[in-house]
Backbone as CSV, one residue per row, in Angstrom:
resi,resn,N_x,N_y,N_z,CA_x,CA_y,CA_z,C_x,C_y,C_z
1,MET,3.363,-15.345,16.626,4.569,-15.341,17.416,5.822,-15.312,16.544
2,PRO,5.866,-16.095,15.437,7.068,-16.027,14.596,7.268,-14.648,13.974
3,LEU,6.164,-13.938,13.675,6.286,-12.599,13.105,6.908,-11.640,14.117
4,LEU,6.492,-11.743,15.368,7.056,-10.897,16.422,8.546,-11.192,16.613
5,LEU,8.903,-12.448,16.556,10.311,-12.833,16.673,11.117,-12.295,15.491
6,LEU,10.556,-12.383,14.292,11.235,-11.872,13.098,11.429,-10.360,13.181
7,ILE,10.405,-9.638,13.622,10.511,-8.185,13.759,11.551,-7.824,14.815
8,SER,11.553,-8.545,15.916,12.534,-8.281,16.987,13.954,-8.523,16.507
9,LEU,14.171,-9.618,15.798,15.518,-9.910,15.286,15.954,-8.887,14.245
10,PHE,15.025,-8.461,13.384,15.347,-7.440,12.384,15.738,-6.129,13.062
11,THR,14.989,-5.736,14.077,15.285,-4.494,14.802,16.631,-4.572,15.494
12,LEU,16.913,-5.687,16.117,18.197,-5.877,16.782,19.345,-5.814,15.778
13,LEU,19.193,-6.495,14.657,20.227,-6.477,13.623,20.389,-5.075,13.039
14,ASP,19.285,-4.357,12.889,19.335,-2.992,12.364,20.143,-2.080,13.293
15,PHE,19.923,-2.204,14.595,20.690,-1.386,15.549,22.156,-1.791,15.586
16,VAL,22.457,-3.075,15.461,23.851,-3.525,15.434,24.575,-2.924,14.233
17,VAL,23.920,-2.953,13.072,24.533,-2.374,11.864,24.684,-0.862,12.025
18,LEU,23.667,-0.193,12.577,23.732,1.260,12.778,24.896,1.629,13.694
19,PHE,25.029,0.920,14.804,26.113,1.231,15.743,27.478,0.870,15.172
20,SER,27.550,-0.198,14.383,28.830,-0.578,13.770,29.282,0.471,12.764
21,ILE,28.371,0.907,11.924,28.721,1.943,10.938,29.006,3.261,11.649
22,GLY,28.230,3.560,12.690,28.449,4.784,13.451,29.814,4.820,14.111
23,SER,30.293,3.674,14.573,31.619,3.650,15.191,32.728,3.813,14.148
24,GLN,32.460,3.462,12.911,33.458,3.603,11.844,33.499,5.010,11.254
25,ILE,32.329,5.626,11.053,32.316,6.932,10.371,32.079,8.097,11.331
26,GLY,31.707,7.824,12.552,31.506,8.891,13.530,30.036,9.213,13.736
27,LEU,29.764,9.858,14.878,28.395,10.162,15.277,27.727,11.165,14.338
28,LEU,28.419,12.261,14.017,27.821,13.306,13.187,27.480,12.788,11.792
29,ALA,28.393,12.047,11.176,28.139,11.506,9.835,26.979,10.507,9.863
30,THR,26.895,9.711,10.913,25.803,8.738,11.033,24.470,9.458,11.171
31,LEU,24.421,10.487,12.016,23.183,11.248,12.180,22.764,11.930,10.882
32,LEU,23.745,12.484,10.156,23.425,13.122,8.876,22.888,12.114,7.866
33,LEU,23.471,10.918,7.828,22.973,9.890,6.911,21.563,9.443,7.272
34,VAL,21.297,9.274,8.555,19.954,8.865,8.987,18.940,9.946,8.656
35,LEU,19.272,11.200,8.901,18.369,12.302,8.556,18.182,12.428,7.046
36,ALA,19.264,12.253,6.285,19.173,12.355,4.822,18.264,11.267,4.257
37,THR,18.395,10.036,4.753,17.523,8.973,4.242,16.061,9.243,4.622
38,GLY,15.835,9.853,5.774,14.471,10.206,6.162,13.870,11.238,5.232
39,PHE,14.649,12.278,4.896,14.143,13.316,3.991,13.968,12.790,2.571
40,ILE,14.895,11.964,2.116,14.755,11.366,0.778,13.510,10.488,0.737
41,GLY,13.284,9.734,1.809,12.088,8.897,1.886,10.809,9.700,1.846
42,LEU,10.771,10.801,2.588,9.580,11.649,2.576,9.322,12.224,1.186
43,HIS,10.394,12.644,0.499,10.245,13.176,-0.855,9.708,12.104,-1.804
44,LEU,10.287,10.891,-1.733,9.832,9.808,-2.611,8.394,9.401,-2.302
45,ILE,8.031,9.386,-1.027,6.663,9.030,-0.660,5.683,10.058,-1.204
46,ARG,6.026,11.318,-1.078,5.143,12.370,-1.577,4.978,12.256,-3.093
47,ARG,6.084,12.036,-3.810,6.027,11.958,-5.266,5.256,10.714,-5.717
48,GLU,5.615,9.556,-5.180,4.963,8.316,-5.580,3.516,8.261,-5.081
49,GLY,3.270,8.803,-3.903,1.912,8.810,-3.371,0.970,9.637,-4.211
50,THR,1.434,10.796,-4.671,0.614,11.653,-5.529,0.308,10.949,-6.847
51,ALA,1.319,10.300,-7.435,1.104,9.582,-8.692,0.148,8.405,-8.489
52,THR,0.282,7.703,-7.388,-0.596,6.567,-7.105,-2.028,7.030,-6.887
53,LEU,-2.209,8.129,-6.175,-3.544,8.677,-5.952,-4.193,9.088,-7.272
54,ALA,-3.421,9.690,-8.165,-3.960,10.098,-9.463,-4.395,8.870,-10.274
55,ARG,-3.582,7.812,-10.257,-3.955,6.584,-10.978,-5.204,5.952,-10.376
56,ALA,-5.314,5.965,-9.051,-6.487,5.391,-8.387,-7.748,6.172,-8.762
57,GLN,-7.672,7.489,-8.775,-8.824,8.309,-9.136,-9.219,8.081,-10.592
58,GLN,-8.225,7.895,-11.463,-8.494,7.646,-12.873,-9.213,6.306,-13.046
59,ARG,-8.757,5.273,-12.331,-9.399,3.963,-12.440,-10.809,3.991,-11.846
60,LEU,-10.996,4.734,-10.753,-12.337,4.859,-10.195,-13.272,5.573,-11.159
61,ALA,-12.767,6.585,-11.858,-13.580,7.313,-12.830,-13.985,6.406,-13.992
62,GLN,-13.146,5.406,-14.299,-13.463,4.455,-15.365,-14.369,3.328,-14.871
63,GLY,-14.674,3.330,-13.576,-15.541,2.305,-13.021,-14.807,1.035,-12.631
64,GLU,-13.491,1.095,-12.510,-12.699,-0.067,-12.131,-12.276,0.043,-10.669
65,LEU,-11.991,-1.091,-10.063,-11.501,-1.118,-8.701,-9.987,-0.918,-8.714
66,PRO,-9.460,0.078,-8.008,-8.013,0.355,-8.042,-7.230,-0.530,-7.076
67,SER,-7.278,-1.858,-7.267,-6.626,-2.780,-6.336,-5.106,-2.642,-6.375
68,ASP,-4.530,-2.484,-7.560,-3.070,-2.316,-7.650,-2.627,-1.043,-6.944
69,GLU,-3.406,0.001,-7.092,-3.058,1.263,-6.458,-3.176,1.174,-4.940
70,LEU,-4.152,0.400,-4.443,-4.282,0.222,-3.002,-3.082,-0.526,-2.439
71,LEU,-2.627,-1.555,-3.149,-1.438,-2.283,-2.708,-0.196,-1.401,-2.773
72,THR,-0.109,-0.586,-3.810,1.015,0.344,-3.918,0.989,1.337,-2.768
73,GLY,-0.184,1.839,-2.439,-0.311,2.760,-1.313,0.111,2.121,-0.002
74,ALA,-0.262,0.861,0.198,0.150,0.149,1.413,1.662,-0.023,1.455
75,ALA,2.257,-0.326,0.307,3.720,-0.469,0.249,4.400,0.869,0.530
76,LEU,3.822,1.959,0.051,4.393,3.286,0.313,4.322,3.640,1.798
77,ILE,3.219,3.320,2.432,3.096,3.603,3.871,4.105,2.776,4.653
78,PHE,4.222,1.499,4.323,5.170,0.620,5.004,6.600,1.092,4.769
79,GLY,6.914,1.432,3.522,8.255,1.916,3.199,8.567,3.231,3.886
80,GLY,7.582,4.114,3.972,7.786,5.392,4.651,8.060,5.213,6.133
81,ALA,7.338,4.301,6.754,7.582,4.031,8.175,8.982,3.461,8.384
82,LEU,9.416,2.608,7.482,10.769,2.054,7.595,11.836,3.122,7.379
83,LEU,11.597,4.051,6.459,12.579,5.112,6.215,12.656,6.091,7.380
84,LEU,11.578,6.278,8.086,11.608,7.198,9.225,12.261,6.551,10.450
85,ALA,12.309,5.235,10.491,12.958,4.539,11.610,14.477,4.676,11.457
86,PRO,15.188,4.903,12.560,16.640,5.024,12.451,17.283,3.659,12.226
87,GLY,18.054,3.546,11.178,18.748,2.301,10.882,18.960,2.162,9.389
88,PHE,20.065,1.530,9.036,20.395,1.414,7.616,19.680,0.236,6.957
89,LEU,19.450,-0.852,7.681,18.710,-1.967,7.099,17.248,-1.591,6.872
90,SER,16.654,-0.897,7.816,15.269,-0.464,7.635,15.177,0.552,6.493
91,ASP,16.194,1.394,6.331,16.207,2.340,5.215,16.292,1.610,3.881
92,ALA,17.116,0.577,3.811,17.248,-0.193,2.563,15.937,-0.888,2.223
93,LEU,15.294,-1.495,3.216,14.017,-2.159,2.979,12.931,-1.140,2.627
94,GLY,12.970,0.030,3.269,12.017,1.082,2.955,12.163,1.586,1.529
95,LEU,13.404,1.738,1.070,13.623,2.161,-0.318,13.127,1.109,-1.302
96,LEU,13.271,-0.175,-0.937,12.745,-1.234,-1.803,11.229,-1.132,-1.948
97,CYS,10.569,-0.658,-0.904,9.111,-0.518,-0.949,8.665,0.741,-1.678
98,ILE,9.535,1.728,-1.803,9.134,3.014,-2.372,9.524,3.172,-3.842
99,VAL,10.730,2.741,-4.212,11.186,2.891,-5.594,10.367,1.940,-6.472
100,PRO,9.726,2.449,-7.537,8.786,1.631,-8.315,9.386,0.341,-8.891
101,THR,10.564,0.395,-9.474,11.164,-0.807,-10.057,11.462,-1.841,-8.980
102,ALA,12.034,-1.405,-7.883,12.350,-2.321,-6.793,11.068,-2.885,-6.180
103,ARG,10.035,-2.075,-6.118,8.752,-2.527,-5.564,8.168,-3.647,-6.425
104,ARG,8.312,-3.553,-7.744,7.820,-4.617,-8.633,8.622,-5.895,-8.428
105,TRP,9.952,-5.781,-8.231,10.778,-6.970,-7.973,10.354,-7.649,-6.673
106,VAL,10.125,-6.843,-5.656,9.695,-7.395,-4.360,8.329,-8.066,-4.510
107,ALA,7.419,-7.441,-5.250,6.080,-8.013,-5.441,6.166,-9.350,-6.170
108,ARG,7.012,-9.435,-7.200,7.179,-10.708,-7.911,7.764,-11.776,-6.998
109,GLY,8.748,-11.399,-6.202,9.347,-12.356,-5.270,8.350,-12.850,-4.240
110,LEU,7.541,-11.939,-3.697,6.519,-12.342,-2.731,5.456,-13.216,-3.378
111,ALA,5.118,-12.918,-4.643,4.132,-13.747,-5.343,4.665,-15.162,-5.541
112,ARG,5.929,-15.292,-5.918,6.532,-16.623,-6.069,6.565,-17.355,-4.735
113,LEU,6.916,-16.654,-3.678,6.961,-17.256,-2.349,5.574,-17.719,-1.921
114,ASN,4.556,-16.925,-2.207,3.191,-17.285,-1.865,2.739,-18.512,-2.641
115,LEU,3.126,-18.613,-3.912,2.756,-19.785,-4.699,3.407,-21.032,-4.122
116,ARG,4.649,-20.921,-3.688,5.325,-22.075,-3.099,4.661,-22.479,-1.796
117,LEU,4.274,-21.499,-0.976,3.629,-21.814,0.289,2.253,-22.434,0.067
118,GLN,1.503,-21.947,-0.906,0.176,-22.490,-1.156,0.246,-23.856,-1.805
119,GLY,1.318,-24.157,-2.486,1.458,-25.459,-3.130,1.775,-26.563,-2.145
120,SER,2.325,-26.248,-0.986,2.664,-27.267,-0.006,1.464,-27.545,0.886
121,PRO,1.294,-28.798,1.325,0.160,-29.091,2.199,0.342,-28.435,3.556
122,ARG,-0.732,-27.926,4.098,-0.683,-27.285,5.410,-0.910,-28.341,6.479
123,HIS,-0.186,-28.211,7.568,-0.300,-29.185,8.640,-0.758,-28.502,9.911
124,GLY,-1.548,-29.217,10.674,-2.042,-28.708,11.937,-1.000,-28.873,13.031
125,PRO,-1.368,-28.564,14.286,-0.435,-28.648,15.396,0.081,-30.063,15.646
126,SER,-0.699,-31.077,15.277,-0.269,-32.452,15.513,0.671,-32.955,14.432
127,GLY,0.917,-32.177,13.389,1.777,-32.614,12.296,1.002,-33.291,11.186
128,GLN,-0.294,-33.536,11.405,-1.153,-34.161,10.406,-1.786,-33.078,9.542
129,PRO,-2.163,-33.398,8.298,-2.853,-32.398,7.480,-4.122,-31.923,8.166
130,ASP,-4.448,-30.645,7.992,-5.634,-30.063,8.600,-6.896,-30.717,8.051
131,ASP,-7.967,-30.715,8.871,-9.249,-31.261,8.441,-9.807,-30.489,7.251
132,TRP,-9.427,-29.239,7.107,-9.959,-28.423,6.022,-9.507,-28.943,4.668
133,GLN,-8.436,-29.704,4.649,-7.936,-30.183,3.369,-8.024,-31.697,3.239
134,GLN,-8.418,-32.395,4.288,-8.537,-33.835,4.225,-9.888,-34.208,3.636
135,ALA,-9.870,-35.055,2.626,-11.125,-35.522,2.047,-11.618,-36.726,2.836
136,ARG,-12.918,-36.817,3.010,-13.537,-37.947,3.688,-13.701,-39.083,2.676
137,PRO,-13.933,-40.299,3.146,-14.112,-41.423,2.220,-15.265,-41.218,1.251
138,ASN,-16.300,-40.456,1.640,-17.426,-40.238,0.740,-17.150,-39.132,-0.282
139,GLY,-15.934,-38.584,-0.283,-15.555,-37.574,-1.261,-15.778,-36.154,-0.793
140,LYS,-16.435,-35.996,0.387,-16.668,-34.653,0.902,-15.532,-34.250,1.812
141,HIS,-15.363,-32.956,1.996,-14.368,-32.449,2.930,-14.983,-32.343,4.312
142,ALA,-14.132,-32.192,5.326,-14.605,-32.152,6.711,-15.488,-30.948,6.972
143,TYR,-15.312,-29.870,6.227,-16.080,-28.666,6.490,-17.436,-28.681,5.794
144,GLU,-17.708,-29.696,4.950,-18.983,-29.752,4.259,-19.995,-30.458,5.139
145,ALA,-21.175,-29.928,5.209,-22.230,-30.562,6.010,-22.730,-31.798,5.282
146,ASP,-22.955,-32.882,6.052,-23.449,-34.108,5.452,-24.952,-34.028,5.199
147,SER,-25.661,-33.273,6.014,-27.092,-33.156,5.832,-27.472,-31.688,5.968
148,HIS,-27.734,-31.034,4.857,-28.032,-29.608,4.857,-29.367,-29.316,5.532
149,GLU,-30.358,-30.239,5.352,-31.685,-29.968,5.870,-31.723,-30.007,7.401
150,THR,-30.998,-30.940,8.006,-31.070,-31.077,9.456,-30.087,-30.173,10.171
151,GLY,-29.147,-29.597,9.450,-28.162,-28.733,10.084,-27.130,-29.523,10.868
152,GLN,-26.988,-30.805,10.559,-26.020,-31.647,11.259,-24.748,-31.773,10.425
153,GLN,-23.618,-31.850,11.108,-22.332,-32.044,10.439,-21.658,-33.251,11.071
154,ARG,-21.152,-34.114,10.253,-20.483,-35.308,10.772,-19.019,-34.988,11.005
155,ASP,-18.535,-35.380,12.158,-17.123,-35.237,12.501,-16.664,-36.601,12.979
156,GLY,-16.209,-37.426,12.072,-15.863,-38.791,12.412,-17.146,-39.570,12.622
157,ASN,-17.294,-40.253,13.779,-18.498,-41.011,14.097,-19.473,-40.203,14.932
158,GLU,-19.074,-39.042,15.387,-19.881,-38.250,16.303,-20.647,-37.179,15.533
159,GLU,-21.926,-36.993,15.883,-22.726,-35.950,15.254,-22.898,-34.804,16.235
160,ARG,-22.801,-33.583,15.743,-23.026,-32.419,16.583,-23.684,-31.345,15.725
161,PRO,-24.548,-30.535,16.312,-25.243,-29.518,15.514,-24.301,-28.372,15.139
162,LEU,-24.562,-27.800,13.987,-23.834,-26.609,13.573,-24.413,-25.421,14.331
163,GLU,-23.561,-24.520,14.741,-24.048,-23.328,15.414,-24.251,-22.237,14.383
164,GLY,-25.333,-21.490,14.527,-25.603,-20.396,13.611,-27.079,-20.324,13.289
165,ASP,-27.446,-19.363,12.489,-28.832,-19.185,12.089,-29.065,-19.898,10.772
166,PHE,-30.272,-20.408,10.610,-30.631,-21.115,9.395,-31.899,-20.489,8.848
167,ILE,-31.898,-20.133,7.583,-33.084,-19.588,6.930,-33.415,-20.511,5.767
168,SER,-34.621,-21.013,5.775,-35.059,-21.889,4.706,-35.241,-21.068,3.434
169,ARG,-35.098,-21.702,2.295,-35.295,-20.986,1.031,-36.757,-20.594,0.851
170,ASP,-37.683,-21.376,1.450,-39.109,-21.091,1.321,-39.573,-20.006,2.284
171,GLU,-38.804,-19.773,3.333,-39.192,-18.799,4.363,-38.960,-17.379,3.855
172,PRO,-39.953,-16.482,4.028,-39.751,-15.103,3.568,-38.703,-14.390,4.410
173,ARG,-37.929,-13.538,3.753,-36.893,-12.752,4.463,-37.544,-11.600,5.186
174,ARG,-36.962,-11.247,6.342,-37.517,-10.149,7.148,-36.833,-8.863,6.833
């Protein structure tokens, strides 16, 4: 839900900026700028996409997984969609995703933000830390089964069976 709200607010702000600039410079100039940013975006996507594809093929030929190239490709697709959308804020964000130097700055910023988010404790709907991160008095976490053989998991004082299939190590696989 917060992502939908963020996208809606960004779109609304993008249209406000587009209409404000359009009222200052005129309709024809605004349309030409929107079309020009779309064509520039398509050119940059084609150029960067071809280079990214070549790097991915080279890494695959070396037997490596082209994970960086896949992320770059995703950023190019996202940036291209933003450049094709009418609006100056979306064009600016799209260019940040397409231009290689700016894309590296954005990636570093997102990595720092992710580290900060992962460093903070996560809280559930009640405001208490989630069971996934709370350690039990016996040193185990809530998601660890207390008795592997019986398939039982302790949740406080109540016992309930785990749902799922169980295959013994001694049982032959089918």
